[in-house]
N, C-alpha and C positions, 0 to 999 in steps of 0.2 A: 906447618900449614896444612889444614884438613883437606882431604881427597874428596873430591866433588863426584858423585855419579848421577846420570839421568834419572835413573830406576833402579831402583833396591828390590831384590825379591828375598823374601823370608821363607826358608825351606825348600828342601831339593827332592821331594818325592814326586808324583807323576806331574802335580799341578805346577810345582815349582821349576822343575825341568822345563816344562812347556811354556810357562810364563816369561823365563829368563830367556830362552832361546828366540822365542817370538819377539821379544822387545829388543835383544840385541840386533836382531835381523832388520830392525827399522832403522838403524844407524844409531841408536842411543846407547852411551856408555852404560852399561849394565854390571849390577853387583848381584851376584847369587851368594847369600849367606846363610850357613847352617851350622847347628851347635853339633852336628855329627861330623865325622872324618873325611866323609865320602858322599857322594850324591847315590839316590837310589829309594830314600825313605822306606815306607811300608811295602811298596812294591819290589824293592832289591833286597830287604833285610829281615821281613816279617816270617818268611816262609811261605808266603802265598806263591801259587804256580798258575793261576788263572787270570787273566786279564779280562775283567767283566765290565759291560757297558759299552762296548764298540758297536754293537749290532742291533738290529730292528729283529722283530721275531721271525723274519724269513731269513736271517743270517746275513743281512746286507749292511754295509758300514753305513752308520749314521752321520758321521762328520769327517768331511776332506779335512786337509791342511795337516797339522802337526800331528793329530791323534792317528791319523791315517799313517803318516811318515813315521812315528815311533813305534806303531804296531810293526809295520813291514821290517823295523830293524830288529825287532826279537822273534819275530815267527820263525819257528822251526818245523810246526805241523799245524795242519788246518784247523779252524775253529770248529766246535763241536757242540751239539745240543746238549745243555744239562738240565734236564727236567723241560720247562717251556722258555728257557732263555739261551742264549748262544754265547759262547765264552772262547778266549783263545788261550789255549796253554803255553806256558813259557818257563825257561829256566831261570832262577832268580839271579845268578851269576851273568847270564846274557843281558838280563834287564839292566844290572849295574854297568855293565860295559858299554850297552848303548847309551845309558846317560852320560857317563863319562866322555864316549865318542862325541856325542851332540855337543856337551859343553866346549871340549877341547877344539872342535872345528869351528866355532862360531867366533866371528872376530868382533871387538868390542864387550865380551862377555868376561868378566873378572870373577873370582871365587874368594870366600872367605870361610874356610873350613874350621871346625873346633871353635866356633864362634857364637856363643848363645846371646840372644839379643838382649842390650842394655842401652841405657843413656838414650833413651828415645826423647826427643825433644820436638814439642810442637809451638807454633805461633800463628795467631789469627786463624785458628781452625785449618792447619796445614802442618804436615810433618815436614822439618827442617833437618833434621839429623838422627840418625842412629849409630851406634857403636863408634861413633866420632866421626862418621862419615856423613857428609853435606847431600842431601838427596833432593831430586825434584818430585820424583814420586814413588810410591812403595806399593808393592803387591804382598798381602799377606797369605801366604801358600803355608802355614805353619801348621794347620790342621787343627788348632785349638786357639786361634785369633791372638797371637802373642801381640802382634803389633797394637791390635784394637784394645786389647787390656792395657797395654803401658800406656797407650794415649788417652784412654777414657772414653773410648768410643762405645757405643751401647751394644749389646750382644744378646743372642739368644743360646740357648744350651740344650742339650740332650742329656739322658740319664741312663740307668741302667735296666730301667723299666722297658725300653724299646731299643737301645743301643748299647746292651751289655757287651764288653770286650772280650777277646777269645784267645786261647792259647795257640797259637798256628805255628806249626814244626814239620820238617820233613822226616820220615821214617823208612829207613832201608832195610833190605834183607828180608822182606816180604813175599813169601811164595804163593799166599792166596789171591785169587782172582776176586774183586768185590766189584764187577762191572754191573750188577743186577741188583735190585733192590732186594729182592730175597736172597742173594748172597752176602750183601749187606747185613741184613737183618740176622742171620745167624751169627755174626761177630757182635752186632750192637746189644743183641737181647742178653748174652752172659755178662755183657758190661752193665747193663741197666741192673741185671738181678744182683749183681755183686755191689750194687750202691754208687756207681760212678756217675757223675753227672755227664748230660748228653756228648756224645763224640759223633764228627762227621769225617768221612773218609773221601779225599779225591784223588782220581789219579794223576799221576806225573809222568813226565817226560822221560823221567830216569828209571830203566828198568828194574823191577822190583821193589819200587819206591810208591810210596802214598805221601799225600799232604795231609795233616792231622788237624781238624780243627777242634779243640776240647774247650767246652764251656766252664769246665772248673777251674781251680787257681793252680798257679804255676807250680807249686809245692805238690800236688796232689798228680803230677804227671809222671814222676819215676814210680810210683806205686801203680799207676795205669799200664805203665810197659811192663811192669812187672807181672801183671795179671795176665796180659796179652801173652808173653813168653811163657807163662806157666799152663794156661788153660785155654787157649785157642789156637789150634791147628793152623801152621802156615805162618805164625808169627814167633816161631821157636828162637829165633835168632835175629829179631827185629832190633834194629839199633837206630837212635837218632844222633846226627853228629852236632846238635846244640847242646853246648855246655852249660848253659845257664837259661832257662826258660823264662819267659814273660808274657804278659797280656799285651794283646793288639788291640787299640782301640778302634771301634767302627767309626764313630764319630764322637765329636766334643762341644765345640762352641762356633757359632755362626755369626757373622758382623751382619748388624741391620744396615741395610742398603736404601736405595731409593725405591727400591721393590722388593717385598719378602715374597718369595715363590712359596705357594702352599701346596700341601698334599692333595688339595681338591682339584687345584691346575695341573699338577701331575697326572692325577687319574682320571680326568677328562680331556687329557691331551691338548692343553690349552697353547695357543699360539700367540705370539707377541711380534708387533711391528720392529722391535729393535733385537729379535733374538740373535743370539751370537754362539748357540750349541743347542744341540739336539740329544735326547735320552730316551729310553724306551725300558729301562731297568724297572723292575716293580718296585712298590714300596715295600722294602725289606726290613722288618723288624725283629730282634732278639730279646727276649727277657732274661734276666739275670739266672732264671731256672733253665735257659737253654732251650727255650721253647720259640719257633719261629712263626712269625706271621706275615704272610706274604699276600700283597694286593697287586693286580696286575692291571696294565692298561687294557683298553679294547683291543680286540684283535687288529693288528695291521697299523696300530696308531704309535706315535711317539709325540712327547711334549718338547717345548721350547724353552730355553733360559734366556731371559731378556739381558741386556747390558745393564739395564739399572740395578740388577742383582749382584753385579760385580763390582759396583761404586758403591762406596759408604755413604751413608744418609748426613753425616756430621763432620767427616774430615775430607776435606776437598781433594786432596791428592792422595787418600787411600784407596785401593783396589783389593779385591780378592778374588781367590778361585779354590777349586778342590772342594774340600770339605767344610771351608770358612764362608762360602757365599751365601749371600742373604736368603735364607729358606727357614721355614719351620721345621720342627722336628718330623712330621712326616715327609716332607719334600726332600729333605736331606738323606733320608732312609733309602733313596732312590739314586740322588744326584750324588752321593759320595763315592761311588764306583770309579775305578781308576780310570776307565775309557771316557766317562764323562770329565773327571779330573783333567787329563789331557785336554779335551776340548775348551774347557773353561781356563785352564792356566794359558792356553795359546789366546784366547780372547783377551782376558784381562793384559798380557803383553801388549797387545795391539793398541787396547783401549788407553792405557796409561801413555804410550807413546802420542796417541793422539790427542790426549790432554795436554801434553807439554806442547804439542804442535799448534795449538788453539791459540787464539789472537791474545786471550787475557785468561791465562792459566790461574792466576791467582783469585 
């Protein structure tokens, strides 16, 4: 006999963790399903060490609820201003531990690890089962709209002209300070002259460590590290604990919902009567050549994300959060950051439960 869950959540990154916990907290039997062996997603396993999108341009939290709760669970140091935006430094292992702790402490929440999405069945424009589990509602937090693709729902997509991936990894045993643009330039210029694609260095909570964002290919990383050790003072003994380098996608595929959030709405700080989340992160685009294009909101402003952008347009019981929300390529370049993913994930969990609570969910 097939097991039935009220709500299934696909993907256990920031959005999926938030969606699953929020859904289960409503009392609905919830399944969190992921192809990976443990929760954390990009926030826990990519090498990232800054949680972006939590704050306005004064450093004040934008979203209460689970986003604020999760940030508190990973906090070890105060947020700091990076250029014109505020970010929260964290350790990836603490991100993973917090994800597992929230899941373990939430009644009504079951998990299925090492479970790639398969056997997606629809009937009368509704999802009825996936991976052999009967479901009442589904939240796609896969980051690449895996449920929507399997169910034939229409999607939008980004490409490498605006959302090129990066190779993100920690680098230990660095004795050189890179806290100012001038100090960083003394390292970046030799790399550029040697022909390497652009590199960004970010501070880490680990002493003597940096987080590296490399716009080249994973195969180029060993040569990059060899060059740093041989030619840049302070990097003579640098090492990365990563055994196999891989590219981390910034964004991928967005499900078309009842409203498509646009870049113009982001940049003009649009508000909505059915708003469920807020964000103030700039429209952050990266070309395949490593060039960054940032467009900021007006000073002191933030935009809202409507519930309609978390509900699929053609499948009645499909919801989405994180990088799969209904948004165009410009809007997702802002809304894809983890602070916003936590907020839309929690909102999607509640929306799915409300859908099931409605008088005529079908």
